[in-house]
C-alpha positions in Angstrom: 8.6 -5.7 -8.2 7.1 -6.5 -11.5 10.6 -6.8 -12.6 11.8 -9.2 -9.8 8.6 -11.2 -10.9 9.4 -11.2 -14.7 13.2 -12.5 -13.6 11.8 -15.1 -11.5 9.5 -16.3 -14.4 12.5 -16.1 -16.6 14.8 -18.2 -14.1 12.1 -20.7 -13.6 11.8 -21.5 -17.3 15.5 -21.8 -17.7 15.7 -24.3 -14.7 18.4 -22.2 -12.8 20.0 -19.1 -12.8 20.9 -16.0 -10.3 19.0 -12.7 -10.1 20.4 -9.6 -8.4 18.2 -6.5 -8.0 18.9 -3.0 -6.1 15.3 -2.3 -5.1 13.0 -0.3 -2.9 13.2 -2.4 0.3 9.5 -2.6 1.3 9.1 -6.1 0.0 11.3 -7.1 2.8 9.0 -6.6 5.7 5.6 -5.2 4.2 2.7 -7.6 5.1 1.2 -6.6 1.4 4.1 -8.5 -0.1 3.9 -11.9 2.0 2.5 -13.5 -1.3 6.0 -12.7 -3.0 8.1 -13.5 -0.4 6.6 -17.0 0.1 6.7 -17.3 -3.9 10.3 -16.1 -4.1 11.0 -18.9 -1.3 9.4 -21.6 -3.3 11.3 -20.8 -6.4 15.0 -20.0 -5.2 17.4 -22.3 -3.2 19.6 -19.4 -1.7 18.4 -15.7 -0.9 20.9 -13.2 0.2 19.1 -9.9 1.4 21.3 -6.7 2.3 18.8 -3.6 3.8 20.8 -0.5 3.0 17.9 1.2 4.9 17.7 5.1 4.4 13.9 5.3 4.6 13.3 8.8 5.5 9.4 7.7 5.2 9.9 5.7 8.3 12.1 8.2 9.8 14.6 5.3 10.3 17.5 5.7 12.4 20.4 3.8 13.3 20.6 1.2 16.2 22.8 3.5 18.1 20.6 6.7 17.5 22.6 8.2 14.8 21.3 9.5 11.6 20.7 7.0 8.9 21.1 8.2 5.3 19.8 6.8 1.9 22.5 5.7 -0.8 20.3 7.3 -3.3 18.6 10.6 -3.5 15.3 9.0 -2.9 13.0 8.7 0.3 12.3 5.2 0.1 14.7 2.7 1.6 16.9 0.4 -0.5 17.6 -3.2 -0.3 20.2 -5.4 -2.4 18.9 -8.9 -3.1 20.6 -12.0 -4.4 18.3 -14.9 -5.7 19.6 -18.3 -6.5 18.4 -21.1 -8.3 20.8 -24.2 -8.6 18.7 -26.6 -10.8 18.1 -29.2 -8.2 14.9 -30.8 -7.0 13.7 -27.3 -5.3 12.4 -29.3 -2.4 11.1 -27.0 0.5 12.2 -23.1 0.9 15.0 -21.3 0.4 17.7 -20.8 2.8 17.5 -16.8 3.5 20.4 -14.7 5.0 20.0 -11.3 6.0 22.0 -8.2 6.8 21.6 -4.5 7.7 23.8 -1.6 6.7 22.9 1.4 8.6 24.7 5.0 9.0 25.8 7.8 6.8 25.9 7.3 2.7 29.7 8.5 2.9 32.5 8.4 0.4 35.0 6.4 -1.2 36.6 6.0 2.5 33.7 6.3 4.8 29.9 5.3 5.3 27.8 2.8 3.4 29.6 3.7 0.1 32.7 2.5 1.5 31.5 -0.8 3.2 29.8 -1.6 -0.2 33.1 -1.3 -1.9 35.0 -3.4 0.4 32.5 -6.0 1.0 30.9 -9.2 -0.8 28.9 -12.1 -0.1 31.8 -13.9 1.7 32.9 -10.9 3.8 29.4 -10.1 5.1 28.2 -11.1 8.3 24.7 -12.7 7.6 22.1 -13.8 9.7 19.8 -16.6 8.7 16.4 -16.3 8.7 13.4 -18.9 9.0 10.7 -17.3 7.6 7.3 -18.3 9.3 3.5 -18.4 7.3 1.6 -16.4 7.2 3.8 -13.2 6.5 7.0 -15.0 5.6 9.2 -12.0 6.6 12.6 -11.2 5.1 13.9 -9.4 8.0 14.8 -11.0 11.5 11.6 -11.4 13.8 11.2 -12.7 17.3 8.7 -15.3 17.4 9.1 -16.2 21.1 5.7 -14.7 21.9 3.8 -15.7 18.6 1.8 -18.6 19.7 0.6 -16.4 22.6 -0.5 -13.8 20.3 -2.1 -16.2 17.8 -4.0 -17.5 20.6 -6.3 -14.4 20.9 -9.5 -13.8 18.7 -9.1 -12.5 15.2 -11.0 -9.4 14.0 -12.6 -11.5 11.5 -14.0 -14.1 14.2 -15.2 -11.2 16.2 -16.9 -9.3 13.5 -17.1 -11.9 10.2 -19.8 -9.3 8.6 -17.6 -6.5 7.8 -16.9 -3.6 5.1 -13.9 -1.2 4.2 -16.3 1.6 5.3 -16.6 5.0 3.2 -13.7 5.9 1.5 -13.9 9.8 0.2 -12.6 11.6 -2.6 -13.2 15.3 -3.8 -14.4 16.3 -0.3 -14.2 19.8 -1.0 -17.8 19.0 -2.9 -19.1 15.7 -1.6 -18.9 16.1 1.8 -20.2 19.2 4.1 -20.7 19.9 8.0 -24.3 20.8 7.7 -27.7 20.1 5.9 -27.8 24.0 4.7 -23.7 23.4 3.4 -24.7 20.3 1.5 -28.0 22.0 0.0 -26.0 25.1 -1.2 -23.2 23.1 -2.6 -25.1 20.5 -4.5 -27.5 22.9 -5.9 -24.2 25.2 -6.9 -22.5 22.2 -8.4 -25.8 21.1 -10.8 -26.0 24.2 -12.0 -22.4 25.1 -12.9 -21.2 24.1 -16.4 -18.9 21.2 -16.5 -15.5 23.1 -16.6 -16.6 25.9 -14.3 -17.7 23.4 -11.5 -14.3 21.3 -12.0 -12.3 24.4 -11.6 -14.3 25.5 -8.6 -14.5 22.5 -6.8 -11.1 21.3 -7.5 -12.3 18.0 -9.3 -9.2 17.1 -11.2 -9.3 14.8 -14.0 -12.4 12.5 -14.6 -11.5 8.9 -13.6 -12.6 5.7 -15.2 -15.4 5.4 -12.4 -16.3 8.9 -11.8 -17.0 11.9 -14.2 -18.4 15.5 -13.5 -20.9 15.1 -16.2 -22.3 11.8 -14.8 -22.3 13.3 -11.1 -24.6 16.4 -12.4 -26.7 13.9 -14.5 -27.1 12.0 -11.2 -28.3 14.5 -8.9 -30.5 16.4 -11.6 -32.3 12.7 -12.3 -32.8 11.9 -8.6 -36.0 13.9 -8.1 -37.2 11.4 -5.2 -34.3 13.0 -3.3 -35.2 16.8 -3.9 -37.9 18.3 -1.6 -40.4 20.9 -3.1 -37.7 23.7 -2.6 -35.6 22.2 -5.3 -32.7 21.4 -3.1 -30.9 17.9 -2.1 -32.0 15.8 0.6 -28.9 14.5 2.5 -28.1 12.1 5.2 -26.4 13.1 8.2 -23.7 10.5 9.4 -21.8 11.5 12.7 -21.8 15.1 11.5 -20.8 14.5 7.8 -23.3 15.0 5.5 -23.4 12.7 2.2 -26.1 11.7 -0.5 -26.9 8.3 -0.5 -27.3 7.7 -4.1 -28.1 4.0 -5.1 -26.3 5.0 -8.7 -23.2 3.5 -9.5 -20.8 5.9 -11.1 -22.9 9.0 -10.3 -22.3 11.5 -7.5 -21.0 8.9 -5.3 -18.7 6.4 -7.2 -19.4 3.3 -5.4 -23.0 3.3 -4.1 -23.1 2.5 -0.2 -24.2 -1.4 0.3 -27.4 -2.0 2.0 -25.1 -3.5 5.0 -23.5 -0.5 5.3 -26.4 1.7 5.4 -28.1 -0.6 8.0 -24.9 -0.5 10.1 -24.7 3.4 9.9 
């Protein structure tokens, strides 16, 4: 995606040009790339998109149910994108044309390879798209029921105060199913040398926001969280035990906000 963005910027500077890329096809319909799609629509005058599919992660199959294979030895689906800026006024969005290619990878005489060798833009059957806000999908969509769907309540309207919730990592150490297990693991982790703790609990490399040393120091310094027995006092949430530290980049990388704790 970064290479497409760079080429888009370069063509914008020049005022006209043609961009052709063979890339991952995820930007065609992934909601995350809606801003990218809108920007491409605003920059270029004509866009041709040939979706070669072959996405084993999505378990794609041909419309007739037969296997759909990738043109490369990769799991991600592939697309050919051709973007044209003619140097005109550039008013409005680009004209977008789309086509699909399904089936076996093939060879020089069969399958996708043979089709690609025999076709160009003029000999491809394109479907013109009309991408709509807010997603600007670069694949065919049936918008017949869109108005009815949009009439429903948005989750952000129903629950205006919200959070992404608890995101976990290093679960072998940080999350246990009972108070006793949490106390045992925390006490053991604090007493171990840093290298031994890293290996025993499969902690991997330190990150920018979390280190083994800082996590151990956090637990050692949290005297108010430890009872007379010298063991960590955890808090149980739905059967999962966590330490609700308020120290940033300590035992827990991002401390829980008051709003989240109140909800819990």
